[in-house]
N, C-alpha and C positions, 0 to 999 in steps of 0.2 A: 446962495449962502452956504456955507460948508456943512457938511453934517458934524453931528456930535460924535465924540470919538467912540460911544458903543454903537453907535449906528454905523459907524464906519466897517466895524468888525463884521455886522449883520450883512452889510451892503457886500465886503468881501466873501461871506459865506456863498454868497448868490453867485458871485461873477466868477470866483474859482472855478467852481464845478461846472457852470455852464461855459466856460472857456475849454476845461477838460473834456466835456460832453461834444464839443465842435471838433475836438481834435481826435478823440478817441472812438466817436459814433456807438457808445453804448445801444444795445438791443438793435443795431443798424438803423437807427433812425436817422434821417439825412442831418448834414450839420446846421442847417436854417432853424430846424426845429429846437435845437439846445440853444442857439442865439437869441431867438424869439422869446423862448423860456426865460432865459436870464433876463432880458430886456424887460418883458411883462411882468415878472418878478419883481423888478426893482421899483417899478412904477405902483402895482398891486400892493406892495407894503409900506410904500410911503418913503422910501429912501431915493425916489427921484420922481419930481413933479411931472404932470403932463408936457407943461410947457417944456422943460428941461429935456424931456424925453424927443420932443419934437424939434427942438433945438439940434439935437444931436443928429437925427435923423438927416435934418434939411443940410447939414456940414456934407453930408455922402452924395447930393444931387450929382454934381459933376461926375463922380465915380460912377452913378448908375448909370448916367447917360452915356459914359465911355462904356462901359461895359455891355449895354444894349445893342450899342453900335457895332462893336467888335463881334459878341456873340453870332447878331445877324449875318455878318458878312462870313464869319467863319463856318458857321452852318451850311450857308449857301454854298460855301466853296467844297465843302464835305459833300453835299449832294449832287454836285455838279460834278464830282469826282476829280475835283482840282489836286487834293493831295495825295491820290491813287495815282495820279497821272505823273505828279513829279516824283513818287517813290518808286513807281516803277522805272521812271527814266533814269534814277539814281542806279538801280541795277544793271540796264543795259550800258551805260556808261562805265560802269565797273569793269566791264569786259571780263568777269569771272573772278576778280580780284577781291575777296572779304575785305583785305585792307583799304581798295580803294572805295569799297562800298561804304564801309566805316566813315571814311572821310566825307564822302558825297552827303551822305545822311546828314552828317554834322553840319556842312555847309547849308542844306536845305533846312534844317531845325535852326541856324541861326539866323537865315533870312526870315522864316516863318515867326519867331520869336521878334525879331525887331520890328517887323511892320506890321503883325496882327497881336503881338502881345505872348507872354508865357504859357498863359492858359490855352491860346489856340494850339499851342504845339503839343500840350499834354492831351487837348480832347479830342482832335481830329488827325493830328499828323501821327500820332501813336497808332491807331488801328491800322492807317496806310503802311505805315512801315511793317506791321506786322505780317498785314497781307501780303505785301511785296516780298519780303524775306523768306515768308514760308513757301511762295511759289517759286521762289529762287533754289529752294532747298537749304536754305540756312537757318542754324539755329538763333531763332529771333531774339532772344534775350540781350546780348551784348550791344545790338542796333537800337534795342528799346531803351537801353540805360543811356544811348545818345539824347534820346527825347527828353528824359527826365532831367539830366544835367545840363543841357543846354537852354533849357525854359529858363533856367535861373541863372545859368551864368552870363547869358548875352540881355538879359533883360534892364540892364540901366544904358542899352547902346543909344536909345531915344527915350523921351518921356512917354512915348505912347507903348512901349516894350513891356511894361507891367502895370497894371492897376495901383499896384503899392506905390507906385512913384507920384501918382496924383494923391494918394493918401498921405505921403509924407510932406509934400511941398504945397498942397493944397492950392491957395490964391496966390501963393509965394514961388510959384513955378518959374524957374530961370529963362530968360531967351535963350532960343535954340543954339545959337553962337557961345551963350555962355555956358549951356550945358554941354556942348560938346567940347568945349574949353576944360569943363571940369572932370567929364566921363568918358571921352574918348578913350585916353591911354589907359585908365583903369579897365574899360571894357575889353580892350584888345588885350590886356594882361589876363584878364577874367577867360576870355574865349580861348586863348591860345593855352594858357597852362591847364586849363580843365580838359581839352584835348588831348594834351601830351601826357597828362597822367592817366586818363581814363583810358586812352589807345595804350598805355603800357600795360595796364591792368588787364585789357581783355587781349593781350598779345598773343598767348596760347590759345584760347578758344579760337581766334581768327586764322591762328596758323594751321590749327588742325581741319579747317573747314574747307569745302570745295562749294560752290555755287555755279547756278545756270549763268549762262552770258544774256538771254535774254527770257523775259516773261511775259504772257499773255495778258494784254490791257487795251481797254478800247480807247480809239482816239479822243482826243481832247475836244467835248462837243462845244458847241456856238456858247452856249451858257457857261462853260467852264473858261472860254477864252475872255467872255465879258467879264467875267468874275474876276480872272486875272487883272484886266484893264482896270476894274474898278477898285480893285485892291491899291493898285499902282496909284491912281488917282486919290484913293483916300490917303495914303502916304504923302503925295504931294501936297495936300488940303491941310492935313495936321501938322506938317514940318512947316508950312506957311503960318498957320495959326500960332505956333509954336515961336516961330518967329517974330510974330508979331506980338508976343506977350498975351494971347489970349487963354482962356481956360480950354481945354482940348474936349470935354466933356460934349458940350452941344455939337461940336462940328463932325466928332465922331458918331452920334447919334445921327446926325442929319445925313452924313456920307452912307451909313451904314443901311438907313431906310431907303435913300435913294437907290443906291446901287442894287439892293435886294428888288426892290419894286420895279426897276428898269429891266433886270434879267429876267424875272418872273413874268413881267408883262411880254417882253419879247417873244418869251417861250411858250406862251400864254398857259403858265402854270399856275396852280393855287398856292398862296402863301401858307397854307394849314401846314405842309411837312415841314417847313422851315420852321415855323411858330413852334411845333408840337416838339421839335428836338431842342430847341434852345434851353439851357439851363436856367431857367427862369428862378430858382430857388438861391440862385448866387445874391440875387438883390435883396430878400429878406436876411439871408446871413450878413450881409455887409450891414444893412440897416442897424441890425440887431449889435452887431459890435460896435458900431458908432455909438448907440444908445449907452452899451456898458463902459466905455470909454467915457462919455460924458459923467457917469457917475463916478468914474476915477477920477476925474476933477473935481468933483464934489469931494471925495473924500481925502483930497490934498495930495494925494500921490504923484500927480503931474508936477506940482508945485516943488515938492521933494527932490523928484528925480531932478528937475531943472536946475535948482540950487546946487544941487551936488556937482552938475556938469560944468556950471559955471565956476563953482570952486575950483575943479580941474583945470577949466579953462585959464583961469586967472595965475595958475602956477605954471602950467607949461601945455601951450595949445599942441603941440606933435604928440606930446603924452596922452591929452584927453582925446585926440581923435584916435590914436591906437587903440584906445582901452574902450572907448564909446563904441569902435566898429568892432571890435572882438566880442565885446559883451552882446550887442545887437545880435551878432551872428548866433550866438549860444543861447540866447533868448528866444530866438525865432523857433527853434527845435524843441523848446519847453512849452512855449504857448502859441505857436503859429506866428507866421511873420505879418498874417493880417491885423490881429489886434497890437502885436509888437509895433506895426507901422502905423497904427491910429496912436498909438501911444508917443512915439517919436515924433509924428507929425504934430501932437500938441505941444510938445517940448520945442520943436523948432518953432513953431509959430508965437511961442511964449515970449521971445526975445531973440535980439540979433546974436548970432553965434559966427563963428568965422568959417568961412568958407569949407576948409578941410575938414572941419568938423562934421558939419552938416553933410558934406561927401561921403565921410566914413560912416554916418549913422545910415545913408543911404545904401551904400554897398553893402554894410552888415543886413539890414532888410531883405536885400535883392538877392544876394550871394549866399548868405549865411544859411537859407535852408537847404542847400545841396548836402548838408550831414546826415538828415534823416528825412523818413517817408512822410512825417507829419510836420515838416519845416515850412510849406507853403501849399495855398490853395493847388496852384498847379501841381504840384508832386503829388499830393492827394486825388486830383483828378486823373493823373497818370496811373496812377494805382487800381482806381477804378475803372479806366480802360483795359489794364491787363486783366484784370478778373473778369470781365466780359469774355476774354479769350482764354478763360480758365486758365490763366498764368499768375502764380502766386508769387511774390516777392516779399519774404520777411522783414520786419523791421530790424533784426540782427545783421542779416547780409548786405541790405542797403545801406545799415550804420558803417560797418567795415570797409564797404567800399567809400563810401562819404569820407570816412577819417583820412583815406589816401588822397582822394580827388581834389578835395575843397580846401584843404589848409594852404597848399601852395597857390593856387588861384587867388584865394583872401587876402593872403599876405601880400601879393605880387598887385593886388588891384589897392589896397591900402596904402602901399607904398607909392604907388604912382600917383594917388589923391593926396597924400600927404606932404609928399617932397616935390 
């Protein structure tokens, strides 16, 4: 049952501050605290029933399973030194060339994002790149920017490359062949244009730098090799599941648990170090956001936005696609792409929309966050990883860089999807 008009205002007075809390993190409280506070307040004050709240939480089951599986395998890879090994290998193959190292880290970041999701690039590749570049005598920041930007730029190559993909499409996930038909060319445009512009912005910093030809690093352990094989196997399983039009959450969860269990068992290691460092707070964060979006459905916002979009589609499909893609990209940086993706997913699920419009929405959700440090969970996690290394990147410097790097990639990706 829809809420009364005055109740809508009260519900919004809870949702907006809670969403702002997720993005800004006042008092340095975790993002999950604000999401749960918003969700709990909506239920406590009667703007959302327990049944509706549980319905909202249940809508995210596939996402929770996906995240658990990916976080387990990513943390296992970190502990086994797989990412440190890859970063050190990139330094050695660079042969003392900062420009070549920049490209190699970009390629590694692309691979990690495509196969392990953008959050893995932010959480585990970023510290490895920092350590490897410091050991090579390089200034880490230009290479660390690679991790931030490729995490979003390559996040729609495959359905598994970004949890937001599962949020937007939910049970309407396209077959793998259909996905590749829709997003292969836009993804290529996004990856290539992001690299070209980012590389140009870092030209002076790289030109002035000299780096070591080799850095000390340990050999890849048996556990690391098994983890690499496990990641390849997970990729194969998930691609198969996608090709068979199956939801990706449960296969990801099973693959992550089985791979982690096998590696730990063969190495006779305790699971506690892996479980301890997994970012479990992401799950209540996403659950709280699902509940708040359920409240938005009750306030009629989703229905209103859906009606506006359908009116635009009726007038011109290409114009509607361009408008919604750009608007979604901008909205990501105001409200973060997780809540924006949830709202977009509700709109996509509400009625049939042209493929180009849906593609534009997803590109906006996935690539749009590259404008600012608050645009996506992956970028926020990247920022946290930098702060652990005592590196501060302010909102304004990142925005200036994002305003240069993102528009060409966004326009090229949207153009490839719409025409």
